All heavy atoms as TSV, in Angstrom:
chain	resi	resn	atom	element	x	y	z
A	1	MET	N	N	-41.903	-109.466	159.210
A	1	MET	CA	C	-42.319	-108.399	160.060
A	1	MET	C	C	-43.480	-108.881	160.928
A	1	MET	O	O	-44.421	-109.419	160.415
A	1	MET	CB	C	-42.763	-107.184	159.195
A	1	MET	CG	C	-43.362	-106.086	160.044
A	1	MET	SD	S	-43.728	-104.602	159.133
A	1	MET	CE	C	-42.176	-103.829	159.138
A	2	VAL	N	N	-43.398	-108.616	162.209
A	2	VAL	CA	C	-44.330	-109.064	163.133
A	2	VAL	C	C	-45.727	-108.356	162.884
A	2	VAL	O	O	-46.759	-109.086	162.890
A	2	VAL	CB	C	-43.915	-108.743	164.594
A	2	VAL	CG1	C	-45.041	-109.006	165.564
A	2	VAL	CG2	C	-42.685	-109.432	164.925
A	3	VAL	N	N	-45.720	-107.134	162.468
A	3	VAL	CA	C	-47.034	-106.455	162.248
A	3	VAL	C	C	-47.737	-107.083	161.073
A	3	VAL	O	O	-48.991	-107.399	161.147
A	3	VAL	CB	C	-46.884	-104.900	162.035
A	3	VAL	CG1	C	-48.023	-104.236	161.509
A	3	VAL	CG2	C	-46.335	-104.234	163.239
A	4	GLY	N	N	-47.065	-107.366	159.993
A	4	GLY	CA	C	-47.625	-107.988	158.821
A	4	GLY	C	C	-48.108	-109.334	159.100
A	4	GLY	O	O	-49.201	-109.700	158.601
A	5	HIS	N	N	-47.359	-110.081	159.879
A	5	HIS	CA	C	-47.820	-111.455	160.220
A	5	HIS	C	C	-49.080	-111.444	161.024
A	5	HIS	O	O	-50.064	-112.189	160.736
A	5	HIS	CB	C	-46.687	-112.134	160.983
A	5	HIS	CG	C	-46.979	-113.526	161.457
A	5	HIS	ND1	N	-47.019	-114.587	160.620
A	5	HIS	CD2	C	-47.349	-114.060	162.664
A	5	HIS	CE1	C	-47.428	-115.710	161.204
A	5	HIS	NE2	N	-47.605	-115.371	162.489
A	6	LEU	N	N	-49.169	-110.608	162.040
A	6	LEU	CA	C	-50.410	-110.501	162.797
A	6	LEU	C	C	-51.641	-110.005	161.983
A	6	LEU	O	O	-52.710	-110.525	162.159
A	6	LEU	CB	C	-50.158	-109.519	164.001
A	6	LEU	CG	C	-49.209	-110.013	165.097
A	6	LEU	CD1	C	-48.849	-108.987	166.093
A	6	LEU	CD2	C	-49.705	-111.297	165.747
A	7	LEU	N	N	-51.334	-109.086	161.177
A	7	LEU	CA	C	-52.441	-108.589	160.284
A	7	LEU	C	C	-52.930	-109.647	159.349
A	7	LEU	O	O	-54.175	-109.807	159.274
A	7	LEU	CB	C	-51.988	-107.336	159.455
A	7	LEU	CG	C	-51.766	-106.032	160.311
A	7	LEU	CD1	C	-51.083	-105.007	159.487
A	7	LEU	CD2	C	-53.166	-105.546	160.784
A	8	GLY	N	N	-52.023	-110.382	158.781
A	8	GLY	CA	C	-52.415	-111.511	157.941
A	8	GLY	C	C	-53.147	-112.575	158.653
A	8	GLY	O	O	-54.157	-113.115	158.125
A	9	GLN	N	N	-52.800	-112.874	159.821
A	9	GLN	CA	C	-53.484	-113.893	160.701
A	9	GLN	C	C	-54.949	-113.482	160.939
A	9	GLN	O	O	-55.798	-114.325	161.063
A	9	GLN	CB	C	-52.810	-114.116	162.005
A	9	GLN	CG	C	-51.587	-115.019	161.983
A	9	GLN	CD	C	-51.040	-115.293	163.359
A	9	GLN	OE1	O	-51.126	-114.365	164.204
A	9	GLN	NE2	N	-50.441	-116.401	163.564
A	10	GLN	N	N	-55.156	-112.226	161.130
A	10	GLN	CA	C	-56.507	-111.663	161.455
A	10	GLN	C	C	-57.253	-111.217	160.284
A	10	GLN	O	O	-58.290	-110.636	160.430
A	10	GLN	CB	C	-56.362	-110.581	162.562
A	10	GLN	CG	C	-55.700	-111.064	163.838
A	10	GLN	CD	C	-55.525	-109.952	164.803
A	10	GLN	OE1	O	-56.264	-109.018	164.866
A	10	GLN	NE2	N	-54.535	-110.134	165.667
A	11	ASN	N	N	-56.625	-111.336	159.093
A	11	ASN	CA	C	-57.273	-110.927	157.798
A	11	ASN	C	C	-57.593	-109.372	157.968
A	11	ASN	O	O	-58.700	-108.988	157.541
A	11	ASN	CB	C	-58.462	-111.730	157.501
A	11	ASN	CG	C	-58.828	-111.584	156.049
A	11	ASN	OD1	O	-58.040	-111.386	155.124
A	11	ASN	ND2	N	-60.151	-111.667	155.708
A	12	LYS	N	N	-56.662	-108.569	158.380
A	12	LYS	CA	C	-56.820	-107.207	158.529
A	12	LYS	C	C	-55.916	-106.458	157.748
A	12	LYS	O	O	-54.811	-106.994	157.286
A	12	LYS	CB	C	-56.763	-106.721	160.029
A	12	LYS	CG	C	-57.885	-107.326	160.873
A	12	LYS	CD	C	-57.812	-106.735	162.278
A	12	LYS	CE	C	-58.981	-107.281	163.124
A	12	LYS	NZ	N	-59.012	-106.807	164.446
A	13	THR	N	N	-56.180	-105.121	157.500
A	13	THR	CA	C	-55.265	-104.321	156.726
A	13	THR	C	C	-54.944	-103.054	157.583
A	13	THR	O	O	-55.500	-102.747	158.548
A	13	THR	CB	C	-55.929	-103.823	155.348
A	13	THR	OG1	O	-57.097	-103.190	155.668
A	13	THR	CG2	C	-56.201	-105.053	154.507
A	14	LEU	N	N	-53.929	-102.216	156.920
A	14	LEU	CA	C	-53.418	-101.098	157.589
A	14	LEU	C	C	-53.220	-100.025	156.620
A	14	LEU	O	O	-52.692	-100.238	155.555
A	14	LEU	CB	C	-52.077	-101.481	158.420
A	14	LEU	CG	C	-51.243	-100.396	159.068
A	14	LEU	CD1	C	-52.038	-99.824	160.217
A	14	LEU	CD2	C	-49.943	-100.892	159.429
A	15	SER	N	N	-53.511	-98.759	157.053
A	15	SER	CA	C	-53.155	-97.547	156.304
A	15	SER	C	C	-52.571	-96.611	157.282
A	15	SER	O	O	-52.915	-96.738	158.453
A	15	SER	CB	C	-54.463	-96.990	155.591
A	15	SER	OG	O	-54.906	-97.843	154.678
A	16	THR	N	N	-51.778	-95.633	156.817
A	16	THR	CA	C	-51.236	-94.640	157.737
A	16	THR	C	C	-51.445	-93.291	157.175
A	16	THR	O	O	-51.531	-93.025	156.030
A	16	THR	CB	C	-49.672	-94.847	157.911
A	16	THR	OG1	O	-49.071	-94.737	156.715
A	16	THR	CG2	C	-49.399	-96.271	158.480
A	17	ALA	N	N	-51.450	-92.295	158.119
A	17	ALA	CA	C	-51.366	-90.908	157.767
A	17	ALA	C	C	-50.234	-90.378	158.617
A	17	ALA	O	O	-50.153	-90.474	159.879
A	17	ALA	CB	C	-52.667	-90.222	158.310
A	18	GLU	N	N	-49.219	-89.910	157.903
A	18	GLU	CA	C	-48.015	-89.411	158.587
A	18	GLU	C	C	-47.720	-87.927	158.362
A	18	GLU	O	O	-48.120	-87.389	157.420
A	18	GLU	CB	C	-46.795	-90.252	158.066
A	18	GLU	CG	C	-46.947	-91.762	158.176
A	18	GLU	CD	C	-45.754	-92.487	157.638
A	18	GLU	OE1	O	-44.617	-92.338	158.195
A	18	GLU	OE2	O	-45.962	-93.283	156.749
A	19	SER	N	N	-46.954	-87.335	159.266
A	19	SER	CA	C	-46.544	-85.997	159.138
A	19	SER	C	C	-45.056	-85.897	159.458
A	19	SER	O	O	-44.270	-85.980	158.491
A	19	SER	CB	C	-47.348	-85.096	160.105
A	19	SER	OG	O	-46.946	-83.724	160.034
A	20	CYS	N	N	-44.740	-85.750	160.702
A	20	CYS	CA	C	-43.314	-85.527	161.020
A	20	CYS	C	C	-42.457	-86.652	160.636
A	20	CYS	O	O	-41.193	-86.463	160.450
A	20	CYS	CB	C	-43.112	-85.258	162.515
A	20	CYS	SG	S	-43.961	-83.706	162.978
A	21	THR	N	N	-42.954	-87.829	160.368
A	21	THR	CA	C	-42.127	-88.958	160.023
A	21	THR	C	C	-41.710	-88.930	158.530
A	21	THR	O	O	-40.852	-89.635	158.088
A	21	THR	CB	C	-42.864	-90.278	160.304
A	21	THR	OG1	O	-44.096	-90.246	159.548
A	21	THR	CG2	C	-43.186	-90.537	161.759
A	22	GLY	N	N	-42.469	-88.099	157.741
A	22	GLY	CA	C	-42.209	-87.936	156.321
A	22	GLY	C	C	-42.310	-89.206	155.499
A	22	GLY	O	O	-41.782	-89.411	154.419
A	23	GLY	N	N	-43.148	-90.041	156.001
A	23	GLY	CA	C	-43.424	-91.379	155.272
A	23	GLY	C	C	-42.506	-92.580	155.686
A	23	GLY	O	O	-42.549	-93.656	155.077
A	24	LYS	N	N	-41.771	-92.415	156.789
A	24	LYS	CA	C	-40.862	-93.532	157.199
A	24	LYS	C	C	-41.662	-94.728	157.705
A	24	LYS	O	O	-41.188	-95.875	157.473
A	24	LYS	CB	C	-39.959	-92.993	158.440
A	24	LYS	CG	C	-39.024	-91.941	157.973
A	24	LYS	CD	C	-38.005	-92.472	156.994
A	24	LYS	CE	C	-36.983	-91.388	156.692
A	24	LYS	NZ	N	-36.154	-91.670	155.605
A	25	ILE	N	N	-42.781	-94.593	158.250
A	25	ILE	CA	C	-43.577	-95.732	158.705
A	25	ILE	C	C	-43.961	-96.559	157.483
A	25	ILE	O	O	-43.832	-97.841	157.434
A	25	ILE	CB	C	-44.791	-95.315	159.567
A	25	ILE	CG1	C	-44.353	-94.692	160.877
A	25	ILE	CG2	C	-45.647	-96.544	159.816
A	25	ILE	CD1	C	-45.416	-93.992	161.622
A	26	ALA	N	N	-44.478	-95.864	156.454
A	26	ALA	CA	C	-44.906	-96.556	155.224
A	26	ALA	C	C	-43.585	-97.223	154.494
A	26	ALA	O	O	-43.684	-98.363	154.030
A	26	ALA	CB	C	-45.470	-95.630	154.226
A	27	GLU	N	N	-42.513	-96.565	154.607
A	27	GLU	CA	C	-41.267	-97.164	154.134
A	27	GLU	C	C	-40.891	-98.459	154.763
A	27	GLU	O	O	-40.562	-99.399	154.102
A	27	GLU	CB	C	-40.170	-96.190	154.257
A	27	GLU	CG	C	-38.785	-96.632	153.743
A	27	GLU	CD	C	-37.664	-95.682	153.979
A	27	GLU	OE1	O	-37.832	-94.674	154.652
A	27	GLU	OE2	O	-36.603	-95.887	153.418
A	28	VAL	N	N	-41.000	-98.482	156.103
A	28	VAL	CA	C	-40.672	-99.762	156.821
A	28	VAL	C	C	-41.671	-100.785	156.515
A	28	VAL	O	O	-41.315	-101.977	156.268
A	28	VAL	CB	C	-40.648	-99.469	158.364
A	28	VAL	CG1	C	-40.615	-100.720	159.238
A	28	VAL	CG2	C	-39.483	-98.548	158.730
A	29	LEU	N	N	-42.926	-100.471	156.489
A	29	LEU	CA	C	-43.981	-101.456	156.259
A	29	LEU	C	C	-43.883	-102.024	154.815
A	29	LEU	O	O	-44.053	-103.313	154.619
A	29	LEU	CB	C	-45.347	-100.899	156.372
A	29	LEU	CG	C	-45.776	-100.513	157.817
A	29	LEU	CD1	C	-47.064	-99.674	157.776
A	29	LEU	CD2	C	-45.956	-101.755	158.612
A	30	THR	N	N	-43.454	-101.218	153.841
A	30	THR	CA	C	-43.408	-101.741	152.424
A	30	THR	C	C	-42.013	-102.374	152.124
A	30	THR	O	O	-41.804	-102.825	151.002
A	30	THR	CB	C	-43.721	-100.654	151.455
A	30	THR	OG1	O	-42.817	-99.554	151.639
A	30	THR	CG2	C	-45.174	-100.202	151.619
A	31	SER	N	N	-41.154	-102.365	153.071
A	31	SER	CA	C	-39.832	-102.947	152.779
A	31	SER	C	C	-39.903	-104.529	152.808
A	31	SER	O	O	-38.897	-105.144	152.546
A	31	SER	CB	C	-38.803	-102.432	153.816
A	31	SER	OG	O	-39.053	-102.959	155.115
A	32	VAL	N	N	-40.990	-105.026	153.229
A	32	VAL	CA	C	-41.150	-106.400	153.330
A	32	VAL	C	C	-41.919	-107.003	152.117
A	32	VAL	O	O	-42.965	-106.468	151.718
A	32	VAL	CB	C	-41.961	-106.817	154.607
A	32	VAL	CG1	C	-42.217	-108.323	154.684
A	32	VAL	CG2	C	-41.230	-106.286	155.789
A	33	ALA	N	N	-41.414	-108.006	151.503
A	33	ALA	CA	C	-42.081	-108.618	150.344
A	33	ALA	C	C	-43.474	-109.107	150.781
A	33	ALA	O	O	-43.642	-109.675	151.783
A	33	ALA	CB	C	-41.296	-109.838	149.784
A	34	GLY	N	N	-44.471	-108.756	149.945
A	34	GLY	CA	C	-45.836	-109.203	150.206
A	34	GLY	C	C	-46.653	-108.244	151.012
A	34	GLY	O	O	-47.748	-108.468	151.440
A	35	ALA	N	N	-46.048	-107.058	151.345
A	35	ALA	CA	C	-46.742	-106.089	152.179
A	35	ALA	C	C	-48.062	-105.596	151.544
A	35	ALA	O	O	-48.958	-105.180	152.343
A	35	ALA	CB	C	-45.826	-104.841	152.371
A	36	SER	N	N	-48.175	-105.778	150.295
A	36	SER	CA	C	-49.458	-105.263	149.696
A	36	SER	C	C	-50.699	-106.139	150.088
A	36	SER	O	O	-51.809	-105.714	149.930
A	36	SER	CB	C	-49.357	-105.307	148.134
A	36	SER	OG	O	-49.156	-106.633	147.689
A	37	LYS	N	N	-50.478	-107.231	150.718
A	37	LYS	CA	C	-51.528	-108.046	151.289
A	37	LYS	C	C	-52.175	-107.333	152.412
A	37	LYS	O	O	-53.362	-107.665	152.759
A	37	LYS	CB	C	-50.968	-109.439	151.686
A	37	LYS	CG	C	-50.575	-110.251	150.566
A	37	LYS	CD	C	-49.919	-111.610	150.988
A	37	LYS	CE	C	-49.318	-112.315	149.864
A	37	LYS	NZ	N	-48.529	-113.466	150.347
A	38	TYR	N	N	-51.410	-106.529	153.143
A	38	TYR	CA	C	-51.983	-105.889	154.407
A	38	TYR	C	C	-51.872	-104.470	154.407
A	38	TYR	O	O	-52.563	-103.825	155.168
A	38	TYR	CB	C	-51.347	-106.527	155.654
A	38	TYR	CG	C	-49.881	-106.468	155.700
A	38	TYR	CD1	C	-49.248	-105.366	156.100
A	38	TYR	CD2	C	-49.025	-107.556	155.282
A	38	TYR	CE1	C	-47.872	-105.204	156.170
A	38	TYR	CE2	C	-47.698	-107.455	155.363
A	38	TYR	CZ	C	-47.022	-106.336	155.761
A	38	TYR	OH	O	-45.773	-106.255	155.807
A	39	PHE	N	N	-50.935	-103.860	153.671
A	39	PHE	CA	C	-50.760	-102.383	153.655
A	39	PHE	C	C	-51.495	-101.758	152.441
A	39	PHE	O	O	-51.059	-102.025	151.334
A	39	PHE	CB	C	-49.316	-102.108	153.680
A	39	PHE	CG	C	-48.985	-100.596	153.879
A	39	PHE	CD1	C	-49.361	-99.915	154.977
A	39	PHE	CD2	C	-48.410	-99.873	152.785
A	39	PHE	CE1	C	-49.064	-98.520	155.078
A	39	PHE	CE2	C	-48.208	-98.566	152.893
A	39	PHE	CZ	C	-48.498	-97.897	154.049
A	40	LYS	N	N	-52.419	-100.881	152.742
A	40	LYS	CA	C	-53.260	-100.266	151.675
A	40	LYS	C	C	-52.604	-99.026	151.154
A	40	LYS	O	O	-52.851	-98.651	149.982
A	40	LYS	CB	C	-54.653	-100.022	152.173
A	40	LYS	CG	C	-55.466	-101.254	152.580
A	40	LYS	CD	C	-55.618	-102.099	151.337
A	40	LYS	CE	C	-56.404	-103.302	151.607
A	40	LYS	NZ	N	-56.612	-104.131	150.427
A	41	GLY	N	N	-51.902	-98.250	152.025
A	41	GLY	CA	C	-51.307	-97.041	151.557
A	41	GLY	C	C	-51.085	-96.079	152.642
A	41	GLY	O	O	-51.412	-96.306	153.810
A	42	SER	N	N	-50.525	-94.820	152.288
A	42	SER	CA	C	-50.291	-93.787	153.200
A	42	SER	C	C	-50.411	-92.470	152.672
A	42	SER	O	O	-50.257	-92.243	151.422
A	42	SER	CB	C	-48.782	-93.977	153.712
A	42	SER	OG	O	-48.450	-92.955	154.621
A	43	VAL	N	N	-50.816	-91.551	153.535
A	43	VAL	CA	C	-50.874	-90.116	153.167
A	43	VAL	C	C	-49.761	-89.439	153.945
A	43	VAL	O	O	-49.747	-89.588	155.207
A	43	VAL	CB	C	-52.231	-89.425	153.486
A	43	VAL	CG1	C	-52.214	-87.973	153.234
A	43	VAL	CG2	C	-53.270	-90.194	152.631
A	44	VAL	N	N	-48.882	-88.769	153.345
A	44	VAL	CA	C	-47.871	-87.937	154.067
A	44	VAL	C	C	-48.304	-86.440	153.932
A	44	VAL	O	O	-48.191	-85.838	152.910
A	44	VAL	CB	C	-46.444	-88.056	153.463
A	44	VAL	CG1	C	-45.490	-87.201	154.260
A	44	VAL	CG2	C	-46.020	-89.595	153.499
A	45	ALA	N	N	-48.876	-86.016	154.978
A	45	ALA	CA	C	-49.411	-84.620	155.138
A	45	ALA	C	C	-48.538	-83.730	155.992
A	45	ALA	O	O	-48.759	-83.744	157.198
A	45	ALA	CB	C	-50.859	-84.625	155.538
A	46	TYR	N	N	-47.599	-83.142	155.391
A	46	TYR	CA	C	-46.633	-82.375	156.338
A	46	TYR	C	C	-47.132	-81.001	156.680
A	46	TYR	O	O	-46.968	-80.546	157.815
A	46	TYR	CB	C	-45.344	-82.228	155.587
A	46	TYR	CG	C	-44.192	-82.110	156.476
A	46	TYR	CD1	C	-43.734	-83.096	157.266
A	46	TYR	CD2	C	-43.512	-80.826	156.565
A	46	TYR	CE1	C	-42.639	-82.930	158.157
A	46	TYR	CE2	C	-42.389	-80.607	157.364
A	46	TYR	CZ	C	-41.997	-81.681	158.192
A	46	TYR	OH	O	-41.016	-81.501	159.046
A	47	SER	N	N	-47.781	-80.337	155.754
A	47	SER	CA	C	-48.255	-78.992	156.098
A	47	SER	C	C	-49.647	-78.960	156.808
A	47	SER	O	O	-50.440	-79.938	156.503
A	47	SER	CB	C	-48.323	-78.116	154.820
A	47	SER	OG	O	-49.390	-78.462	154.031
A	48	THR	N	N	-49.895	-77.989	157.493
A	48	THR	CA	C	-51.225	-77.940	158.161
A	48	THR	C	C	-52.334	-77.792	157.154
A	48	THR	O	O	-53.418	-78.325	157.289
A	48	THR	CB	C	-51.269	-76.662	159.112
A	48	THR	OG1	O	-50.159	-76.783	160.091
A	48	THR	CG2	C	-52.564	-76.460	159.724
A	49	GLU	N	N	-52.081	-77.081	156.050
A	49	GLU	CA	C	-53.064	-76.971	154.999
A	49	GLU	C	C	-53.527	-78.280	154.398
A	49	GLU	O	O	-54.638	-78.476	154.211
A	49	GLU	CB	C	-52.380	-76.133	153.790
A	49	GLU	CG	C	-53.263	-75.971	152.620
A	49	GLU	CD	C	-52.582	-75.278	151.492
A	49	GLU	OE1	O	-51.366	-74.981	151.535
A	49	GLU	OE2	O	-53.278	-75.039	150.414
A	50	ILE	N	N	-52.505	-79.179	154.144
A	50	ILE	CA	C	-52.888	-80.479	153.676
A	50	ILE	C	C	-53.530	-81.387	154.730
A	50	ILE	O	O	-54.529	-82.095	154.481
A	50	ILE	CB	C	-51.641	-81.262	153.148
A	50	ILE	CG1	C	-51.097	-80.449	151.873
A	50	ILE	CG2	C	-51.963	-82.637	152.671
A	50	ILE	CD1	C	-51.976	-80.185	150.772
A	51	LYS	N	N	-53.104	-81.229	155.972
A	51	LYS	CA	C	-53.713	-82.014	157.092
A	51	LYS	C	C	-55.204	-81.640	157.189
A	51	LYS	O	O	-56.046	-82.506	157.349
A	51	LYS	CB	C	-53.090	-81.691	158.358
A	51	LYS	CG	C	-51.697	-82.305	158.507
A	51	LYS	CD	C	-51.010	-81.829	159.791
A	51	LYS	CE	C	-49.542	-82.217	159.753
A	51	LYS	NZ	N	-48.843	-81.658	160.931
A	52	ILE	N	N	-55.554	-80.394	156.966
A	52	ILE	CA	C	-56.952	-79.875	157.119
A	52	ILE	C	C	-57.725	-80.362	155.810
A	52	ILE	O	O	-58.756	-80.933	155.850
A	52	ILE	CB	C	-56.982	-78.400	157.228
A	52	ILE	CG1	C	-56.396	-77.934	158.573
A	52	ILE	CG2	C	-58.400	-77.866	157.117
A	52	ILE	CD1	C	-56.171	-76.485	158.738
A	53	ALA	N	N	-57.228	-80.071	154.634
A	53	ALA	CA	C	-57.906	-80.385	153.392
A	53	ALA	C	C	-58.011	-81.838	153.086
A	53	ALA	O	O	-59.091	-82.246	152.595
A	53	ALA	CB	C	-57.160	-79.631	152.253
A	54	VAL	N	N	-57.003	-82.576	153.314
A	54	VAL	CA	C	-57.002	-84.033	152.940
A	54	VAL	C	C	-57.479	-84.967	153.976
A	54	VAL	O	O	-58.259	-85.908	153.816
A	54	VAL	CB	C	-55.623	-84.477	152.420
A	54	VAL	CG1	C	-55.594	-85.933	152.072
A	54	VAL	CG2	C	-55.227	-83.662	151.189
A	55	LEU	N	N	-56.976	-84.664	155.293
A	55	LEU	CA	C	-57.281	-85.570	156.385
A	55	LEU	C	C	-58.439	-85.073	157.226
A	55	LEU	O	O	-58.829	-85.870	158.092
A	55	LEU	CB	C	-56.028	-85.762	157.201
A	55	LEU	CG	C	-54.825	-86.402	156.433
A	55	LEU	CD1	C	-53.636	-86.423	157.370
A	55	LEU	CD2	C	-55.151	-87.769	155.981
A	56	GLY	N	N	-58.854	-83.910	157.056
A	56	GLY	CA	C	-60.035	-83.373	157.858
A	56	GLY	C	C	-59.681	-83.071	159.279
A	56	GLY	O	O	-60.485	-83.097	160.110
A	57	ILE	N	N	-58.297	-82.807	159.522
A	57	ILE	CA	C	-57.944	-82.472	160.854
A	57	ILE	C	C	-58.322	-81.014	161.220
A	57	ILE	O	O	-58.269	-80.119	160.379
A	57	ILE	CB	C	-56.348	-82.533	160.985
A	57	ILE	CG1	C	-55.829	-83.917	160.520
A	57	ILE	CG2	C	-55.789	-82.099	162.329
A	57	ILE	CD1	C	-56.250	-84.986	161.426
A	58	ALA	N	N	-58.856	-80.841	162.402
A	58	ALA	CA	C	-59.342	-79.500	162.804
A	58	ALA	C	C	-58.195	-78.604	163.009
A	58	ALA	O	O	-57.159	-78.907	163.461
A	58	ALA	CB	C	-60.086	-79.650	164.125
A	59	GLU	N	N	-58.382	-77.381	162.505
A	59	GLU	CA	C	-57.361	-76.294	162.674
A	59	GLU	C	C	-57.303	-75.844	164.136
A	59	GLU	O	O	-58.306	-75.681	164.780
A	59	GLU	CB	C	-57.730	-75.079	161.694
A	59	GLU	CG	C	-56.586	-74.064	161.789
A	59	GLU	CD	C	-56.752	-73.038	160.706
A	59	GLU	OE1	O	-57.778	-73.056	160.031
A	59	GLU	OE2	O	-55.909	-72.139	160.462
A	60	ILE	N	N	-56.153	-75.777	164.695
A	60	ILE	CA	C	-55.935	-75.419	166.099
A	60	ILE	C	C	-55.633	-73.931	166.147
A	60	ILE	O	O	-54.863	-73.409	165.461
A	60	ILE	CB	C	-54.854	-76.292	166.785
A	60	ILE	CG1	C	-55.236	-77.758	166.711
A	60	ILE	CG2	C	-54.615	-75.796	168.164
A	60	ILE	CD1	C	-54.229	-78.690	167.216
């Protein structure tokens, strides 16, 4: 995966916060062997309540 390769070259990591995707981005990232070297984890916050409580998103 290109993203993982670039992150590895730069010694960087990635985490995601997803909503409408339902975790699909994390699924793609972790489908590659060795993804734990650069992928730290994901929060799937679908409801507004969780987005506010866990991610600190301002209520609109």
